[in-house]
C-alpha positions as CSV (number, residue, x, y, z in Angstrom):
1,X,34.8,21.9,3.8
2,X,31.6,20.2,2.4
3,X,31.7,17.6,-0.3
4,X,29.8,19.9,-2.6
5,X,32.7,22.4,-2.4
6,X,34.9,20.0,-4.4
7,X,32.3,19.3,-7.1
8,X,31.6,15.7,-6.1
9,X,28.3,15.6,-8.0
10,X,30.1,16.6,-11.1
11,X,32.7,13.9,-10.6
12,X,29.9,11.3,-10.2
13,X,28.6,12.3,-13.6
14,X,32.0,12.5,-15.1
15,X,32.9,9.0,-13.9
16,X,29.9,7.7,-15.9
17,X,30.5,9.7,-19.0
18,X,34.3,10.1,-19.2
19,X,36.1,7.8,-16.8
20,X,39.6,8.7,-18.1
21,X,39.0,12.4,-17.3
22,X,37.4,11.6,-14.0
23,X,40.5,9.6,-13.0
24,X,42.8,12.5,-14.0
25,X,40.8,14.9,-11.8
26,X,40.7,12.4,-8.9
27,X,44.5,12.1,-9.1
28,X,44.8,15.8,-8.7
29,X,42.6,15.7,-5.6
30,X,44.5,12.8,-4.1
31,X,47.8,14.5,-4.7
32,X,46.7,17.9,-3.3
33,X,45.6,19.4,0.0
34,X,45.2,16.8,2.7
35,X,42.0,18.4,4.0
36,X,40.4,18.5,0.6
37,X,41.5,14.9,0.0
38,X,40.1,13.7,3.3
39,X,36.7,15.4,2.7
40,X,36.5,13.8,-0.8
41,X,37.4,10.3,0.4
42,X,35.0,10.5,3.4
43,X,32.1,11.3,1.0
44,X,32.6,8.1,-1.0
45,X,31.9,5.5,1.6
46,X,28.2,5.3,1.1
47,X,25.7,3.5,-1.1
48,X,25.8,4.2,-4.8
49,X,29.3,5.6,-5.2
50,X,30.9,2.4,-6.5
51,X,32.0,4.1,-9.7
52,X,33.9,6.8,-7.9
53,X,35.5,4.3,-5.5
54,X,36.6,2.4,-8.6
55,X,37.9,5.7,-10.0
56,X,40.0,6.3,-6.9
57,X,41.4,2.8,-7.1
58,X,42.2,3.2,-10.8
59,X,43.9,6.6,-10.0
60,X,46.1,4.8,-7.5
61,X,46.9,2.1,-10.0
62,X,48.0,4.8,-12.4
63,X,50.2,6.5,-9.7
64,X,51.1,4.2,-6.9
65,X,52.8,7.0,-5.0
66,X,49.2,8.0,-4.0
67,X,48.5,4.8,-2.2
68,X,49.8,5.7,1.3
69,X,47.3,8.6,1.4
70,X,44.3,6.4,0.5
71,X,45.2,2.9,1.6
72,X,43.1,3.0,4.8
73,X,40.1,4.2,2.8
74,X,40.6,1.5,0.2
75,X,40.9,-1.2,2.8
76,X,37.7,0.0,4.5
77,X,35.8,0.0,1.2
78,X,37.0,-3.5,0.3
79,X,35.0,-4.9,3.2
80,X,31.7,-3.6,2.0
81,X,32.0,-3.1,-1.8
82,X,29.5,-5.0,-3.8
83,X,30.2,-3.5,-7.3
84,X,32.2,-6.1,-9.1
85,X,34.4,-3.8,-11.1
86,X,35.0,-1.4,-8.2
87,X,36.0,-4.3,-5.9
88,X,38.4,-5.7,-8.5
89,X,40.1,-2.3,-8.9
90,X,40.3,-1.7,-5.1
91,X,41.8,-5.2,-4.5
92,X,44.3,-4.7,-7.3
93,X,45.4,-1.3,-5.9
94,X,46.0,-2.8,-2.5
95,X,47.7,-5.9,-3.8
96,X,50.1,-3.8,-5.9
97,X,51.6,-2.6,-2.6
98,X,51.0,-5.8,-0.6
99,X,48.4,-4.0,1.5
100,X,45.5,-6.2,0.6
101,X,43.8,-8.1,3.5
102,X,41.1,-10.7,3.4
103,X,37.8,-8.8,3.7
104,X,35.8,-9.4,6.8
105,X,32.5,-11.2,5.9
106,X,29.3,-9.7,7.1
107,X,27.3,-11.8,9.5
108,X,24.4,-13.6,7.8
109,X,22.7,-16.9,7.2
110,X,24.0,-17.5,3.7
111,X,27.3,-18.7,2.5
112,X,29.1,-15.5,1.3
113,X,30.4,-17.4,-1.7
114,X,26.9,-18.1,-2.8
115,X,25.9,-14.5,-2.7
116,X,29.2,-13.5,-4.5
117,X,28.5,-16.1,-7.2
118,X,25.0,-14.9,-7.7
119,X,26.2,-11.3,-7.8
120,X,28.8,-12.1,-10.4
121,X,26.4,-14.0,-12.7
122,X,23.7,-11.4,-12.4
123,X,26.2,-8.6,-13.2
124,X,27.4,-10.5,-16.2
125,X,23.9,-11.1,-17.4
126,X,23.1,-7.4,-16.9
127,X,26.1,-6.5,-19.0
128,X,25.1,-8.8,-21.8
129,X,21.5,-7.5,-21.7
130,X,22.7,-3.9,-21.8
131,X,24.8,-4.6,-24.9
132,X,22.0,-6.6,-26.6
133,X,19.4,-3.9,-26.0
134,X,21.5,-1.5,-28.1
135,X,20.6,-3.5,-31.2
136,X,16.7,-3.1,-31.0
137,X,17.1,0.5,-29.8
138,X,19.1,1.3,-33.0
139,X,16.5,-0.5,-35.1
140,X,13.6,1.4,-33.5
141,X,15.4,4.7,-34.2
142,X,15.9,3.7,-37.8
143,X,12.2,2.6,-38.0
144,X,11.0,5.9,-36.6
145,X,13.0,7.8,-39.2
146,X,11.5,5.7,-42.0
147,X,8.0,6.2,-40.6
148,X,8.3,10.0,-40.8
149,X,8.5,9.6,-44.6
150,X,5.0,8.1,-44.9
151,X,2.4,10.4,-46.6
152,X,-0.6,9.2,-44.6
153,X,-0.7,11.4,-41.5
154,X,-3.1,9.1,-39.6
155,X,-1.1,6.0,-40.3
156,X,2.2,7.7,-39.5
157,X,0.9,8.9,-36.2
158,X,-0.4,5.5,-35.2
159,X,2.8,3.7,-36.1
160,X,4.9,6.3,-34.3
161,X,2.7,5.9,-31.2
162,X,3.3,2.1,-31.3
163,X,7.1,2.6,-31.7
164,X,7.1,4.9,-28.7
165,X,5.2,2.4,-26.7
166,X,7.6,-0.4,-27.8
167,X,10.5,1.8,-26.6
168,X,8.8,2.2,-23.1
169,X,8.4,-1.6,-23.0
170,X,12.0,-2.2,-23.8
171,X,12.9,0.2,-21.0
172,X,10.9,-2.0,-18.6
173,X,12.7,-5.1,-19.9
174,X,16.0,-3.4,-19.3
175,X,15.0,-2.4,-15.8
176,X,14.8,-6.0,-14.8
177,X,18.6,-6.3,-14.9
178,X,20.3,-3.2,-16.1
179,X,21.2,-0.3,-13.9
180,X,21.1,2.9,-15.8
181,X,22.3,5.8,-13.6
182,X,20.4,8.3,-15.7
183,X,17.1,6.5,-15.0
184,X,15.4,7.8,-11.9
185,X,14.4,4.3,-11.0
186,X,18.1,3.5,-10.2
187,X,19.1,6.9,-8.7
188,X,20.4,6.6,-5.1
189,X,18.8,9.1,-2.8
190,X,17.6,9.5,0.8
191,X,14.4,7.5,1.1
192,X,11.8,7.3,3.9
193,X,11.0,3.6,3.9
194,X,7.5,3.9,5.1
195,X,6.6,6.5,2.4
196,X,8.2,4.2,-0.2
197,X,6.3,1.2,1.0
198,X,3.0,3.2,0.8
199,X,3.7,3.8,-2.9
200,X,4.7,0.2,-3.6
201,X,1.5,-1.2,-2.1
202,X,-0.4,0.2,-5.1
203,X,2.0,-1.2,-7.6
204,X,1.8,-4.6,-5.9
205,X,-2.0,-4.6,-5.8
206,X,-2.1,-3.9,-9.6
207,X,0.1,-6.8,-10.3
208,X,-1.4,-9.3,-7.9
209,X,-4.0,-8.3,-5.3
210,X,-4.1,-5.9,-2.3
211,X,-2.4,-6.9,0.9
212,X,-3.2,-5.7,4.4
213,X,-0.4,-3.6,5.8
214,X,0.6,-2.2,9.1
215,X,3.8,-0.3,10.2
216,X,4.8,-0.4,13.9
217,X,7.5,1.5,15.8
218,X,8.3,4.8,17.4
219,X,7.6,7.9,15.3
220,X,11.3,8.7,14.9
221,X,12.1,5.3,13.5
222,X,9.1,5.5,11.0
223,X,10.5,8.8,9.7
224,X,14.1,7.6,9.3
225,X,15.7,7.9,5.9
226,X,18.2,5.5,4.2
227,X,20.2,5.9,1.0
228,X,18.6,3.5,-1.6
229,X,17.0,3.4,-5.0
230,X,13.7,1.9,-6.2
231,X,15.4,-1.0,-7.9
232,X,17.0,-2.6,-4.8
233,X,14.1,-1.7,-2.5
234,X,11.7,-3.4,-4.8
235,X,13.9,-6.5,-5.1
236,X,13.9,-6.8,-1.3
237,X,10.3,-6.0,-0.3
238,X,8.5,-7.3,-3.4
239,X,10.2,-10.7,-2.9
240,X,9.3,-10.8,0.8
241,X,5.7,-9.8,0.2
242,X,5.3,-12.3,-2.7
243,X,6.7,-15.1,-0.5
244,X,4.3,-14.2,2.3
245,X,1.4,-13.9,-0.2
246,X,2.1,-17.4,-1.6
247,X,2.4,-18.9,1.9
248,X,-0.7,-17.3,3.6
249,X,-3.0,-16.7,0.6
250,X,-5.6,-14.0,0.0
251,X,-5.9,-13.1,3.7
252,X,-2.2,-12.1,3.9
253,X,-1.4,-9.1,6.0
254,X,2.1,-7.7,6.2
255,X,3.5,-6.0,9.3
256,X,6.8,-4.2,9.3
257,X,8.3,-3.3,12.7
258,X,10.7,-0.3,12.7
259,X,13.4,0.4,15.2
260,X,16.7,2.4,15.2
261,X,19.9,1.6,17.1
262,X,23.4,2.8,16.5
263,X,22.6,4.6,13.3
264,X,21.0,1.4,11.9
265,X,17.4,1.1,10.8
266,X,16.1,-2.4,11.7
267,X,13.0,-3.7,9.8
268,X,11.4,-6.9,10.9
269,X,9.0,-8.2,8.2
270,X,6.1,-10.3,9.4
271,X,2.9,-11.8,8.0
272,X,-0.1,-13.4,9.6
273,X,1.3,-16.9,8.9
274,X,3.5,-19.2,10.9
275,X,6.8,-17.8,9.8
276,X,9.9,-19.8,8.9
277,X,10.4,-23.3,10.0
278,X,13.1,-24.0,12.6
279,X,15.1,-26.0,10.1
280,X,15.3,-22.9,7.9
281,X,18.1,-21.4,10.0
282,X,21.3,-21.7,8.0
283,X,19.6,-22.4,4.7
284,X,16.8,-19.8,4.3
285,X,18.7,-17.6,1.9
286,X,20.0,-20.4,-0.3
287,X,18.7,-20.7,-3.8
288,X,16.5,-23.7,-3.4
289,X,14.7,-22.9,-0.2
290,X,11.1,-21.6,-0.1
291,X,8.9,-21.6,2.9
292,X,5.9,-22.3,0.5
293,X,7.5,-25.7,-0.2
294,X,6.8,-26.3,-3.8
295,X,8.2,-23.0,-5.1
296,X,11.8,-23.2,-6.3
297,X,12.6,-19.5,-6.9
298,X,15.6,-17.4,-5.9
299,X,13.5,-14.6,-4.2
300,X,15.2,-14.8,-0.8
301,X,18.7,-14.9,-2.3
302,X,17.7,-11.7,-4.3
303,X,16.6,-10.1,-1.0
304,X,20.0,-10.9,0.6
305,X,21.9,-9.6,-2.4
306,X,19.8,-6.4,-2.8
307,X,20.2,-5.5,0.9
308,X,24.0,-6.0,0.8
309,X,24.1,-3.6,-2.2
310,X,22.6,-1.1,0.2
311,X,25.4,-1.8,2.7
312,X,22.9,-3.6,5.0
313,X,22.3,-7.2,6.1
314,X,19.4,-9.7,6.0
315,X,18.9,-12.5,8.5
316,X,16.4,-14.6,10.2
317,X,15.6,-13.5,13.8
318,X,13.6,-14.9,16.6
319,X,10.6,-12.6,17.0
320,X,8.8,-11.9,20.3
321,X,5.9,-14.0,19.1
322,X,8.3,-17.0,19.1
323,X,8.4,-17.3,15.3
324,X,11.3,-16.9,12.9
325,X,11.1,-13.8,10.7
326,X,13.2,-11.8,8.3
327,X,15.0,-8.8,9.6
328,X,16.6,-6.2,7.3
329,X,19.2,-3.8,8.7
330,X,20.1,-0.7,6.7
331,X,22.5,2.2,7.6
332,X,20.6,5.5,8.4
333,X,21.3,8.3,5.8
334,X,23.6,11.0,7.0
335,X,21.6,14.2,8.0
C-alpha cells in the first residue's frame, strides 16, 4: 500500500489547519489495520513532517493503549527530530510509559547543547514575529478597505499599489524567521542541489556581486535529489558563500564537490582561499568563530542548524588539498 492510499497529503494539511481533527483521524489509523498503520508511520520519518509526527505523539498521549504499536517509531524519531513542539510531544509520549531513552547525538563539531539553545531561541523569536506580524497585516487590510472609498481613481490606484507593495515587503520580513507551510518558499520537496544552486547564483549576485562557481563529481551524484526547501538551503549555502566572499574578496570562486555513498549526498564546499585554520577544529561552528577574523556573526551556526533541520550533518573535513573545508551530508530523497 502506498502512502497516498491513506490520504497522507490531506492529513498534512489537516494537521496545519485543524490539529484536533487530524489527531482523531491519526488515532483511527493507529488503532486499525497493522499494514495500513505501518505504511503510515514509515512515511513520516523524513524531512518536513514534524507536525504529523507531533500529531502521532499527541494521539498516543490521548490514548496510551496505542503506544506499543508506535513506540519504536517514536523512539527513532526522537533521535533526529528538530521541531521543538514535535520533540516535546514525542518525548512526553515515551516518558508516559517509561520508554524514553536519551537521544543519540549526531556526530559534529559543535556542542549539541549550543545548537539546541540556538534552535529554541530562534523558534521562540519566530513565534513572536508571527504573532506580531498579524497586527500590521490587519491594519493593511483595514487601510485597503478605506482606500477603496476614495473618489479620485488615480490617487486610489496609486495608494492601493503602495499598500500591495508594502504587503510583499512584510512577507519578505516574515520569511526571515517565520515558516509558513502555505508559502512555496518553505515547502519541502525533492530538490536537485545543482539546479537549486544555479538559481541561487543569480540572487546572490544581485545582492552582492557574482561569484565564480564550479560543480565537480560523477554525473549520478550531480543529479541526486534531496528533500529540502528554499529556506534551509539558502541558510546553509548563502552563509557559506558569504563567509568565503568575505575571506577571499572579489576574486572568490566557489567549488562544490558532489559524491554519494550509502544513500547520503556529500557536498564539500571549497573556495580559492586557504580554508579553515587548524585551530578551527572543535570551535568552527560556535557563535563567535569567523574565519575572516573580525566578523562576529552566527553564520556557521546557522549552517549547522539548517542542515540538521534537513536530517543531515555539517562538519569540517580534511580535503585532498590538505586544507580544512566544510562538508555537508544530506539524506538522498526516496525514489
